[in-house]
C-alpha positions in Angstrom: -125.4 81.3 69.2 -128.6 80.2 67.9 -131.5 79.9 70.4 -134.5 79.7 68.1 -135.5 77.9 64.9 -138.9 78.7 63.2 -140.7 75.8 61.5 -143.6 77.3 59.4 -144.8 79.9 62.1 -143.8 77.7 65.1 -140.9 79.1 67.3 -138.7 76.3 68.7 -136.3 77.0 71.5 -133.1 75.0 70.7 -130.3 74.0 73.1 -127.9 72.8 70.4 -127.5 73.9 66.8 -125.4 73.1 63.9 -125.3 74.2 60.3 -123.3 73.3 57.2 -123.6 73.4 53.4 -123.8 69.8 51.8 -123.7 69.7 48.0 -124.8 73.3 47.9 -127.8 72.7 50.2 -128.2 74.2 53.7 -128.2 71.4 56.4 -129.1 72.1 60.0 -129.4 70.0 63.1 -130.5 70.9 66.5 -131.9 69.5 69.9 -135.0 70.9 71.7 -137.1 69.8 74.6 -140.8 69.1 74.1 -143.1 69.0 76.9 -146.3 66.9 77.6 -148.4 70.1 76.8 -146.6 70.7 73.5 -146.5 67.1 72.3 -149.5 67.0 70.0 -148.8 70.3 68.4 -145.1 69.3 67.8 -145.9 65.9 66.5 -148.5 67.1 64.1 -146.0 69.7 62.8 -143.3 67.1 62.2 -145.6 64.8 60.4 -145.8 67.5 57.6 -142.2 66.7 56.8 -141.6 69.8 54.7 -141.3 73.3 56.3 -140.5 76.8 55.8 -137.4 77.1 57.9 -136.0 80.3 59.5 -133.0 80.7 61.7 -133.4 84.4 62.7 -129.8 84.7 64.5 -128.3 83.6 61.2 -130.6 85.4 58.9 -131.2 81.9 57.2 -134.4 81.1 55.4 -135.1 78.0 53.2 -137.6 75.3 52.4 -136.4 72.2 54.3 -137.3 68.5 54.6 -136.5 66.0 57.5 -133.3 64.3 57.0 -133.1 62.7 60.5 -135.2 62.7 63.5 -135.0 61.1 66.9 -136.5 61.4 70.5 -135.6 60.2 73.8 -139.1 59.3 74.8 -142.1 58.2 72.8 -144.8 58.6 75.6 -145.3 62.2 76.2 -148.9 61.6 77.2 -148.0 61.6 81.0 -148.3 64.8 82.9 -145.1 66.4 83.6 -143.2 64.4 80.9 -140.5 66.0 78.9 -138.5 64.7 76.0 -135.3 65.6 74.1 -135.9 65.8 70.5 -133.2 65.9 67.7 -134.0 67.0 64.2 -131.9 67.4 61.2 -133.3 69.4 58.1 -132.0 69.7 54.7 -132.8 72.4 52.1 -135.1 71.3 49.3 -133.1 71.3 45.9 -134.2 74.0 43.7 
């Protein structure tokens, strides 16, 4: 079971994880929680669009880009707010 994904040097605790190979490229999808306190750092990271991706529990490492992204909440500025995020990344073609 995968509990963590690392984007660049940011450890993200995940509560769902799937991976597959599509057209010879790694594709991963996962859900994670984002709190009010983490919101700015996470959104700044996601705006980059391209990441050094590591999945330690699967000994997986690749350069990936965002394939799909969704969130349950758009306003995490309120104290105590928590959002559910979904992120799908695909390996950059070599």
